[in-house]
MIVO-819382 format. One line per field, with one value per residue (C-alpha): chain; x, y, z; residue in one letter; residue number from 1. Coordinates in Angstrom, 1 decimal, always signed. Layout:
# residues N
chaine <- (A | ...)
x <- (X | ...)
y <- (Y | ...)
z <- (Z | ...)
residu <- (A | ...)
num <- (NUM | ...)
//
This chain:
# residues 180
chaine <- (A | A | A | A | A | A | A | A | A | A | A | A | A | A | A | A | A | A | A | A | A | A | A | A | A | A | A | A | A | A | A | A | A | A | A | A | A | A | A | A | A | A | A | A | A | A | A | A | A | A | A | A | A | A | A | A | A | A | A | A | A | A | A | A | A | A | A | A | A | A | A | A | A | A | A | A | A | A | A | A | A | A | A | A | A | A | A | A | A | A | A | A | A | A | A | A | A | A | A | A | A | A | A | A | A | A | A | A | A | A | A | A | A | A | A | A | A | A | A | A | A | A | A | A | A | A | A | A | A | A | A | A | A | A | A | A | A | A | A | A | A | A | A | A | A | A | A | A | A | A | A | A | A | A | A | A | A | A | A | A | A | A | A | A | A | A | A | A | A | A | A | A | A | A | A | A | A | A | A | A)
x <- (+82.7 | +83.1 | +82.8 | +86.2 | +87.0 | +85.9 | +89.5 | +92.7 | +96.1 | +99.8 | +102.8 | +102.0 | +98.2 | +94.9 | +92.0 | +88.7 | +85.3 | +83.9 | +81.0 | +78.8 | +80.6 | +83.9 | +82.6 | +83.6 | +87.2 | +87.5 | +86.2 | +89.6 | +90.9 | +87.8 | +87.8 | +91.6 | +92.5 | +95.8 | +94.0 | +91.1 | +93.1 | +93.2 | +90.0 | +87.1 | +84.7 | +84.5 | +86.2 | +83.8 | +83.0 | +80.7 | +80.9 | +77.3 | +78.7 | +81.1 | +78.4 | +76.0 | +78.7 | +79.5 | +75.8 | +75.6 | +78.8 | +77.0 | +74.4 | +77.0 | +79.1 | +76.2 | +75.1 | +78.6 | +78.6 | +81.6 | +83.8 | +85.1 | +87.6 | +89.2 | +93.0 | +94.5 | +98.3 | +98.9 | +99.4 | +97.0 | +93.3 | +93.4 | +92.1 | +94.8 | +92.5 | +90.3 | +90.4 | +87.6 | +87.3 | +84.5 | +84.1 | +82.3 | +82.2 | +85.7 | +87.4 | +88.3 | +89.1 | +90.2 | +90.9 | +92.3 | +93.3 | +95.3 | +95.4 | +98.6 | +100.0 | +100.2 | +101.9 | +105.4 | +105.1 | +104.3 | +100.7 | +99.1 | +101.3 | +100.6 | +96.9 | +96.8 | +98.8 | +96.2 | +93.4 | +95.4 | +96.2 | +92.5 | +91.5 | +94.1 | +92.5 | +89.1 | +88.5 | +86.1 | +88.5 | +90.7 | +91.8 | +92.8 | +93.3 | +93.4 | +93.6 | +94.9 | +95.4 | +98.4 | +100.1 | +99.6 | +103.2 | +102.6 | +99.8 | +101.6 | +104.6 | +102.3 | +100.6 | +103.9 | +105.3 | +102.1 | +103.0 | +100.6 | +102.3 | +101.4 | +99.3 | +98.9 | +97.4 | +93.9 | +93.6 | +91.0 | +89.3 | +88.1 | +86.9 | +88.7 | +86.4 | +88.9 | +91.2 | +89.1 | +85.7 | +87.5 | +88.4 | +92.0 | +94.5 | +94.2 | +97.0 | +95.8 | +97.6 | +96.6 | +97.3 | +95.6 | +95.2 | +98.1 | +100.3 | +99.2)
y <- (-38.0 | -41.6 | -44.5 | -46.1 | -49.6 | -52.5 | -53.8 | -51.7 | -53.4 | -52.8 | -55.0 | -55.3 | -55.2 | -55.9 | -53.7 | -55.5 | -53.9 | -55.1 | -57.5 | -58.5 | -61.9 | -60.2 | -59.2 | -62.4 | -62.2 | -58.6 | -59.0 | -60.2 | -56.7 | -54.7 | -56.4 | -56.1 | -53.5 | -52.5 | -52.0 | -49.9 | -48.0 | -44.7 | -45.2 | -42.8 | -45.8 | -48.2 | -51.6 | -54.3 | -56.8 | -59.0 | -60.1 | -58.7 | -55.2 | -55.8 | -57.6 | -54.7 | -52.3 | -54.6 | -55.1 | -51.4 | -51.2 | -52.0 | -49.3 | -46.7 | -47.6 | -47.4 | -44.0 | -42.6 | -42.0 | -44.2 | -46.5 | -49.4 | -52.1 | -54.9 | -55.0 | -58.3 | -59.0 | -59.1 | -62.8 | -64.0 | -64.0 | -63.3 | -60.1 | -57.9 | -54.9 | -52.3 | -48.9 | -46.5 | -43.1 | -40.6 | -37.9 | -34.8 | -32.0 | -31.5 | -33.4 | -37.1 | -38.2 | -41.8 | -44.0 | -47.5 | -50.2 | -53.4 | -56.5 | -56.4 | -59.5 | -57.3 | -54.3 | -53.4 | -55.0 | -51.9 | -52.9 | -49.8 | -47.4 | -49.4 | -49.4 | -45.6 | -44.9 | -46.7 | -44.6 | -41.4 | -42.2 | -42.9 | -39.7 | -37.6 | -38.8 | -37.5 | -34.0 | -32.9 | -33.8 | -30.9 | -32.1 | -35.6 | -35.9 | -38.2 | -37.7 | -39.6 | -39.2 | -36.9 | -39.7 | -42.5 | -42.7 | -45.7 | -44.0 | -40.7 | -42.5 | -44.3 | -41.1 | -39.4 | -42.4 | -42.3 | -38.7 | -36.7 | -33.9 | -33.0 | -29.9 | -29.3 | -30.5 | -29.7 | -29.4 | -31.5 | -32.2 | -35.8 | -38.3 | -41.6 | -43.7 | -46.5 | -44.0 | -41.2 | -39.5 | -36.2 | -35.0 | -35.6 | -33.8 | -34.8 | -34.7 | -33.6 | -34.8 | -33.6 | -32.7 | -30.0 | -30.2 | -27.7 | -30.3 | -33.3)
z <- (-219.3 | -220.4 | -218.0 | -217.5 | -218.8 | -216.7 | -216.8 | -216.6 | -216.6 | -216.4 | -215.6 | -211.9 | -211.5 | -213.1 | -212.0 | -212.6 | -212.1 | -208.8 | -208.5 | -205.6 | -205.7 | -204.7 | -201.2 | -199.3 | -200.7 | -199.8 | -196.2 | -195.0 | -195.8 | -194.7 | -191.3 | -190.8 | -188.1 | -189.9 | -193.2 | -191.8 | -189.2 | -191.3 | -193.3 | -193.2 | -192.7 | -189.8 | -189.8 | -191.0 | -188.2 | -190.3 | -193.9 | -194.4 | -194.2 | -197.0 | -199.0 | -198.6 | -200.0 | -202.9 | -203.7 | -204.6 | -206.7 | -210.0 | -209.6 | -208.5 | -211.6 | -214.0 | -212.6 | -212.7 | -208.9 | -208.3 | -210.3 | -208.1 | -209.1 | -207.3 | -207.5 | -208.6 | -209.0 | -212.8 | -213.2 | -210.5 | -210.0 | -206.3 | -204.9 | -203.2 | -202.5 | -204.0 | -205.7 | -206.5 | -208.2 | -207.8 | -210.4 | -209.1 | -211.6 | -213.0 | -210.1 | -209.9 | -206.4 | -205.7 | -202.7 | -202.3 | -199.8 | -199.9 | -197.7 | -195.5 | -197.3 | -200.4 | -198.9 | -200.1 | -203.5 | -205.6 | -206.2 | -204.7 | -206.7 | -209.9 | -209.3 | -208.5 | -211.7 | -213.8 | -212.3 | -212.7 | -216.3 | -217.1 | -215.4 | -217.3 | -220.6 | -219.7 | -221.3 | -218.5 | -215.6 | -214.6 | -211.1 | -209.9 | -206.1 | -203.1 | -199.4 | -196.5 | -192.8 | -192.2 | -190.1 | -192.8 | -193.9 | -196.2 | -198.1 | -198.3 | -199.9 | -202.3 | -203.5 | -204.0 | -206.0 | -208.1 | -209.2 | -207.0 | -205.3 | -201.7 | -201.9 | -198.2 | -195.0 | -193.8 | -190.0 | -188.3 | -191.6 | -191.5 | -188.9 | -189.0 | -186.9 | -186.3 | -184.6 | -183.1 | -183.1 | -183.3 | -186.8 | -187.8 | -190.0 | -193.6 | -196.2 | -199.7 | -202.9 | -206.4 | -210.0 | -212.0 | -215.8 | -216.2 | -214.6 | -216.7)
residu <- (X | X | X | X | X | X | X | X | X | X | X | X | X | X | X | X | X | X | X | X | X | X | X | X | X | X | X | X | X | X | X | X | X | X | X | X | X | X | X | X | X | X | X | X | X | X | X | X | X | X | X | X | X | X | X | X | X | X | X | X | X | X | X | X | X | X | X | X | X | X | X | X | X | X | X | X | X | X | X | X | X | X | X | X | X | X | X | X | X | X | X | X | X | X | X | X | X | X | X | X | X | X | X | X | X | X | X | X | X | X | X | X | X | X | X | X | X | X | X | X | X | X | X | X | X | X | X | X | X | X | X | X | X | X | X | X | X | X | X | X | X | X | X | X | X | X | X | X | X | X | X | X | X | X | X | X | X | X | X | X | X | X | X | X | X | X | X | X | X | X | X | X | X | X | X | X | X | X | X | X)
num <- (1 | 2 | 3 | 4 | 5 | 6 | 7 | 8 | 9 | 10 | 11 | 12 | 13 | 14 | 15 | 16 | 17 | 18 | 19 | 20 | 21 | 22 | 23 | 24 | 25 | 26 | 27 | 28 | 29 | 30 | 31 | 32 | 33 | 34 | 35 | 36 | 37 | 38 | 39 | 40 | 41 | 42 | 43 | 44 | 45 | 46 | 47 | 48 | 49 | 50 | 51 | 52 | 53 | 54 | 55 | 56 | 57 | 58 | 59 | 60 | 61 | 62 | 63 | 64 | 65 | 66 | 67 | 68 | 69 | 70 | 71 | 72 | 73 | 74 | 75 | 76 | 77 | 78 | 79 | 80 | 81 | 82 | 83 | 84 | 85 | 86 | 87 | 88 | 89 | 90 | 91 | 92 | 93 | 94 | 95 | 96 | 97 | 98 | 99 | 100 | 101 | 102 | 103 | 104 | 105 | 106 | 107 | 108 | 109 | 110 | 111 | 112 | 113 | 114 | 115 | 116 | 117 | 118 | 119 | 120 | 121 | 122 | 123 | 124 | 125 | 126 | 127 | 128 | 129 | 130 | 131 | 132 | 133 | 134 | 135 | 136 | 137 | 138 | 139 | 140 | 141 | 142 | 143 | 144 | 145 | 146 | 147 | 148 | 149 | 150 | 151 | 152 | 153 | 154 | 155 | 156 | 157 | 158 | 159 | 160 | 161 | 162 | 163 | 164 | 165 | 166 | 167 | 168 | 169 | 170 | 171 | 172 | 173 | 174 | 175 | 176 | 177 | 178 | 179 | 180)
//
């Protein structure tokens, strides 16, 4: 598998490989209760938590463990959010978030389509997928608009620590190579 480009673009967004210097700009989102409500990770309460994550982005990219980009509106150099893809075997799974000020502008769908298109071009990837909490209507709509069909819902599958310590139902969206 080839590493993705450091920059992916379309008419609405520019995905740029994350750097440690991006952490402070992203902290506004990682500390926001609306952004982190459905996440599988706890809301950041101190910028050092976001800095620690971003400090490891380069090593995870270089090793192929995770490819992490910041999402910028196409004609701006401000950070709207982040998107990452993890390739495990023949599966590419991605996740994303945006700051609430960027919701409803098509940026999430545009970013996810870029990652999906890159993954489709990789000969060793046979499945592209994403999950979200079964009650996260915004993310469900984004994934459907991005072209990922809803495959089903896993009961009590993932803990969302900002909501509950009990596992919650998780909606699964995906495409297999036969559908590309």
